[in-house]
N, C-alpha and C positions, 0 to 999 in steps of 0.2 A: 403557491409553490414553495415559498420560503418557509412557511409554517410546516409543511410536509417534510421538507429537507431537515429542518431542525428537530423534528420528531423522529424521523427515520434514521438519521445518521448515527446517533448513539445506539439504536437498536441493532444496526448492522455492524458497526465498527467496534463496539465493546467486546463482543465475543471473539472477533478476529484479533483484537489487541491482546486478549487473554491467551489465545493460542500462541501468538508470537512472543509473549513473555516467557513461555515455557520451552519453546523450541525455535531454532533458527529459520526453519522453513515451514510451509503450511502442512506438509505431510510428515515432518520430523526433522531428521538431521541432514537430509540431502536435498539439494535443489532438484525440482521436477517440473514437468510441463504445467502442473497446477500453478507453480510460482510464476511461470511465464504469463499465463492467462490472467491470474488475479493481480499479480504484481504490475503488469502493464496498465491495467485499469486504475489501480491505486496511484501509480505514478502520475497519471493524468489529472487526478483530483485537485492537487494544489495548482497545477498549471491552467486547467480549463475552468474549473468550478470556483476557484479561489476560496476554497474552504480552509479554515484553520484546523489543522490536525494535531495541534499541540496537546490536546487532551488524550491523545493516543500515541504515547512515546514509543511503544514497541512497533507500531505501524510505521512511524517516521524512521526508526532505525532500520526496519526491513526495507523501506523504499530506498534509503541511503545505500544499504548494502547491495541491493539489486542494481542501483544506478552506477555503482562502481564496477560492475561486470563488463568486460569488453563488448560482448554482444549487445548489451543494453546501450552502451555508448554509440555503437554503430547504427542502431535502429531508432531508439527513442531519445537518446541523450542529447542530440543536437536540436531538439524541438522545443526545449524549455525556456 
């Protein structure tokens, strides 16, 4: 399982990191339901899977920005 995770993580997160290097949200300039869905999963990665995301600075910045949103604080923010 660890080998699979080490192989698949870059394959999945590199393209996402590249997208977030170019724009603040997944579909562009504005927060959308896509950010709610994907962002909530991304926020759980460091908490639940204990993966080091330091190789993906744009994703870390994205998670940080999402976690600062009031709705995030009410729903997921208290669980970390």
